[in-house]
C-alpha positions as CSV (number, residue, x, y, z in Angstrom):
1,M,-2.3,-15.0,-14.3
2,P,-0.1,-13.3,-11.6
3,M,-0.9,-9.6,-11.1
4,V,2.8,-8.7,-11.0
5,A,3.5,-10.0,-14.5
6,S,3.6,-6.6,-16.3
7,G,4.9,-3.2,-15.4
8,R,1.5,-1.5,-15.1
9,L,-1.1,-1.2,-12.5
10,Y,-4.5,-2.7,-13.1
11,K,-8.0,-1.7,-11.9
12,R,-8.3,-5.0,-10.0
13,E,-5.3,-3.9,-7.8
14,K,-7.1,-0.7,-6.7
15,L,-8.8,-1.0,-3.3
16,C,-12.1,0.9,-3.8
17,S,-14.7,-1.1,-1.9
18,V,-16.1,1.0,1.0
19,T,-16.7,-2.1,3.1
20,A,-13.1,-3.3,2.5
21,I,-11.7,0.1,3.5
22,D,-13.9,0.2,6.6
23,A,-12.8,-3.3,7.6
24,L,-9.1,-2.2,7.0
25,F,-9.4,0.7,9.4
26,D,-11.8,-0.7,12.1
27,R,-10.6,-1.2,15.6
28,S,-11.3,-5.0,15.8
29,G,-7.6,-5.8,15.7
30,S,-7.7,-7.7,12.4
31,S,-5.5,-5.1,10.7
32,V,-1.7,-4.7,11.2
33,S,-0.1,-1.3,11.0
34,S,3.6,-0.3,10.7
35,T,5.6,2.8,9.7
36,S,8.4,3.2,7.2
37,Y,8.8,7.0,7.2
38,P,7.3,8.8,5.2
39,L,4.8,6.0,4.8
40,R,2.5,4.4,7.3
41,F,0.9,1.2,6.0
42,V,-2.0,-0.8,7.2
43,W,-2.8,-4.3,5.9
44,R,-5.1,-7.2,6.5
45,K,-6.0,-10.4,4.9
46,S,-9.3,-10.1,3.0
47,G,-11.9,-12.7,3.6
48,V,-13.9,-11.7,0.5
49,R,-11.5,-12.2,-2.4
50,K,-9.7,-15.4,-3.3
51,S,-6.4,-13.9,-4.3
52,G,-4.5,-10.7,-5.2
53,V,-3.2,-7.6,-3.4
54,Q,-5.4,-4.5,-3.5
55,F,-4.0,-1.2,-2.3
56,M,-5.0,2.4,-1.7
57,I,-3.0,5.6,-1.1
58,S,-4.0,8.4,1.2
59,V,-2.3,11.8,1.4
60,P,-4.1,13.9,4.1
61,K,-5.0,17.4,3.3
62,K,-4.0,18.3,6.9
63,R,-0.4,17.5,6.0
64,L,-0.2,18.9,2.4
65,R,-2.5,21.8,1.8
66,H,-2.1,22.2,-1.9
67,A,-3.9,19.8,-4.2
68,V,-0.9,19.9,-6.6
69,D,1.4,18.6,-3.9
70,R,-1.0,15.8,-2.8
71,V,-1.4,14.6,-6.4
72,A,2.3,14.6,-6.9
73,V,2.9,12.6,-3.8
74,R,0.1,10.2,-4.7
75,R,1.8,9.6,-8.1
76,R,5.2,9.1,-6.5
77,V,3.8,6.5,-4.0
78,R,1.9,4.7,-6.7
79,E,5.0,4.6,-8.9
80,A,7.1,3.3,-6.0
81,Y,4.6,0.5,-5.4
82,R,4.4,-0.3,-9.1
83,L,8.2,-0.6,-9.4
84,N,8.8,-2.5,-6.1
85,R,5.8,-4.8,-5.8
86,L,7.8,-7.7,-7.1
87,I,9.4,-7.8,-3.6
88,L,6.1,-9.4,-2.3
89,G,6.8,-12.5,-4.3
90,D,4.3,-15.3,-3.4
91,V,2.5,-13.0,-1.0
92,A,1.2,-11.1,-4.0
93,E,-1.1,-14.0,-4.7
94,M,-2.7,-13.8,-1.2
95,P,-5.9,-11.8,-0.7
96,I,-4.4,-8.8,1.1
97,D,-5.7,-5.2,1.4
98,I,-3.1,-2.5,1.9
99,A,-3.4,1.2,2.7
100,F,-0.4,3.5,2.3
101,I,-0.8,6.8,4.3
102,Y,1.7,9.6,3.6
103,L,3.1,11.1,6.9
104,A,5.5,13.9,5.8
105,D,4.6,17.6,5.9
106,K,6.3,18.3,2.6
107,V,6.9,16.7,-0.7
108,L,9.9,14.3,-0.4
109,P,12.1,13.1,-3.3
110,S,11.1,10.0,-5.1
111,V,14.2,8.2,-3.9
112,Q,13.2,8.5,-0.3
113,I,9.6,7.3,-1.1
114,H,11.0,4.3,-3.0
115,A,13.3,3.4,-0.1
116,A,10.3,3.6,2.3
117,M,8.2,1.5,0.0
118,R,10.8,-1.2,-0.3
119,K,11.1,-1.4,3.4
120,A,7.3,-1.5,3.8
121,L,6.9,-4.3,1.3
122,D,9.8,-6.2,2.9
123,K,8.0,-6.0,6.3
124,L,4.7,-7.1,4.6
125,R,6.3,-10.0,2.9
126,D,8.1,-11.2,6.0
127,A,4.9,-10.9,8.2
128,N,2.8,-12.8,5.7
129,S,5.3,-15.5,4.7
130,E,5.6,-16.4,8.4
131,A,1.8,-16.6,8.7
132,K,1.4,-19.1,5.8
C-alpha cells in the first residue's frame, strides 16, 4: 500500500531512529543538503528500509525562543509536507530519510512555508528520479 494514499501522516513516516538520524547528519558525504527558504532539507537513501519516505522536522531554539512559536512552526511544516507529499510521486516508494530544518527567525505565514515545501519536494523528486 502506498504511503501517500490517504491525507494523514502515519507513524511509519516519522523518522525517529537515532542511528538513522545520525547517519543523515554525519559528514561522510552520503547525505545531500539544499535550501528552500525558510527550510533547509537534508536527505539520504536509507540502506536499512526497503521502501517509504521517513521525515523529521527541527525548529532550533536558537532561532525561535518561545516554545509556542516552535510548536506552531513544526505544525505548519508538518501540514505543508502532508498536503504536498504527492509531488514526490514514485520517489515516495524509495527508502529515503529527510530532515526539514526551519531557518527563519520568526514565524512565517503558512503560504510561504507551503511554497518552500513544494520547491523542496520538487528538488528531491528531480534529484532522485535522475538517480534511478
